[in-house]
N, C-alpha and C positions, 0 to 999 in steps of 0.2 A: 930326587924322589918325584915321580911324576904323577899327576892326579888327573882322574878324568872329567868328562864333561859334567856329570852328574855333581861333582863335588864342586865344580866353578859355580854351577846355577844355583847351588844352596847357599854359598856365599853371601849372596843379597837377600836371601828371604828372611831372615831372622831380625828383628828390630831390638827383641827384648836382650840385648847383650849381659847387661850385668846378671841376668836370670837364668842365662842358659847353662843346664847340665851343673844345679847347685845342689842337686840332691844325689848321693850315690844309692838308695834304694834301688834295685832290681839290676845291679851291674854284673853283667856275665850272664844274663836271661837272653834267650834264643831269641832272633828278630831276622825277618826278612828283606831285604830294601826291598823301598818301594818299586825302583826299577824293574825288579821281575815282574811286575804286574802290568811291564809293556813287553808286547810281542813280539818287537823289533829290537830288542835287546839283547845282545850276545854274550852277555857276562862279563865280568869283572877280570883285569890281568894281575898275574902275581908279582907285579913288580909296582903296583900302586897300592897308596893307601886310601880310602876312602870316606868320610864324614858323611852321614847322614843326619841332621840336625833337628827334623820333626819329625821324627818316628813316632807315631802312633803306637807302636808296638811295644815301647820301651817306656818304663817309667821316667828315664832321665830325660826322653825324647831324643836319646844320641845312638844311633847304630854304626857301629864300628866294623870297616870292613878292610882287614889289616892283611896286603899281600896273600891275598884268594884268589883261585883262579875258576872261571866258570861261574855257573848259578847254584844258590844255594839248592834250590828245587829241582835240580837237576843234575843229580852226582854224576851220569856218564857221559853229558852232554849229549850233542846231536850232528851228524854231518852233513854235508850238502845232499848226498844222495838220498839220504834217508827224510829230507823234506820231502819227501813224495808218499812217504806214508799217510795215514789216516792218523786225525789226532788223538784217536784213542792207541792208537797201537804202543807199545812198550816201550818202542824205540825213541818216542819222541819225548821233546820237553813242552811240559804246560805252564801255563799260567797257574801259580800257586792257585789252591781251593778249585781248582776245576779237574773234570776228571774225562775231557776229550768226547764226551757227548755233543759237544759244538764243536764243527770245523775251526771256529774263532777263539776255542781255547790253546790251540797249538803256537807256540811259538816259531815264530814265520823266519828266523835265520838261525845258521852253524852256530853252535855253542860249543863251546870248548869244554871237555871233562874237566873236573877238581883233580888236584893232585893229591897222591895217595897220604901223603904226610901235612897237608894243609886241609884239613876236614873242617867244615863251617862251625863245629865247638869249640875249634880252639884259635879259629881267625875270624869269625861273624859272630857279632853278641853285642849287647846294650853296654855301653861305656858311660862315661861323664869326662868334664873336662878337670885335671886335676890342678893345672898352672898354666898360666897364660902370661901375656905381655901388660896387659891392663891391670895395674895394682888396685884399681877398684872393682874390678870384677869378684864374681862369687865363683869357689871353685869348691871342687866336692875333695872329700880323704875316699883315697882307694880302699874298699875293704882287703880283707884278709884273702891270700891269693892272687893278688894284684901289685901292679906297680906303675908309678906315675912315669910315662914315658913321653919323651917329645915327639909328636907326630906330624904336627902340622905347623910350618913355618910362615911367619906373615910375611909375605910378597909383595906386600905394598899395593894389593889388586881390590882390597874391599874385605880383605877376609879375615878382619882383626878379630871378630866376633866368635870365630872358630880358630884360628891360632892358638897352638899350647901344646901342651902335654895332656895325655887322655890314661885313661886305666885300663891296661892290658894285664893279660894274664901271664902268671910266671910260669916260666920253662917253657911258653908256647910260641913265643916271638918266632919270626923268620930265621933269626940269627941261632934259634937254639934247633929250630928244625927246616933245614936249608931245604927250598921244595926240591921232590924227588920226582919220581913218574908220574903219567898220568894215569887215572883210574881207567879202567878198560871194560868193555863188554865181553867176557870172556866165556866159551862155550864149556865151563865145566868148573869144578869145585878146585881149592888148594891155592888159589893163587894170590900172591900178594899185592895184584894188582886190583881186587875186586874192593868195592868202595858202599857207600849207603848200608852201613852197620853188616858188610863180610855179605852182601848179596850179590849173585852173579847173574848173568843171563844164559838160560839152557839153550839147546840147539833147537828149539822153537820160539825163541826170542823172547821167551818168557820170565820174570824174576820170582823163581822160587823161594820160599821161606828158607834159611841156612838151617844146617844141624849146629855141630858145633862151631862156634866162630872163637877163635882165639886170635889176639893180635892183630884184628881188621881181617882177618885172611878166611874164607868159608871154608867149611869142614867139608860136612858130605850133605849129598841132595837126598832128602828125606823122601 
């Protein structure tokens, strides 16, 4: 398992190892990783597991990113040619919480789209450490619908405070849902590659509200 630079940097920031993730309240709540507030962040890799241990969006302070691709805040990603569009253009990825009215709102690098069957609700959420190598550490009990799974190995690089098992959604792990096709900006309804609650891009590059949405597929353009 390969962990990205964010994970490596976070290994050294937590000094209260015995209190990390000792409460399970809020497990499963959505979270947007702090990396997405950087305009130069190109997104996560589906081959990686990332642990953000100081997430202020989570009661547990742990935001888990498990085998997720791209950015939570930009389902369809953006290509190199699309970087020339204005920050407010629908094809652009933007910093979470911004509307593109400021050019600085736009993400400045190409971003891979999410995978159709690895949406954020299944792979990016608040979690807590439920087991680990330190017998004196405090661990949480996973709530119903979650299982305690080993995700972070102790590689002897100072990450013992994060090494161990975390609460993960049952039936939603990559072993249960192997990554399939990328989400695509399609000019029309009815595609299984539509993402973001079934939204798709029409021929004017707008994202209309969907009509009938079943199984993540947009039905009709109202």
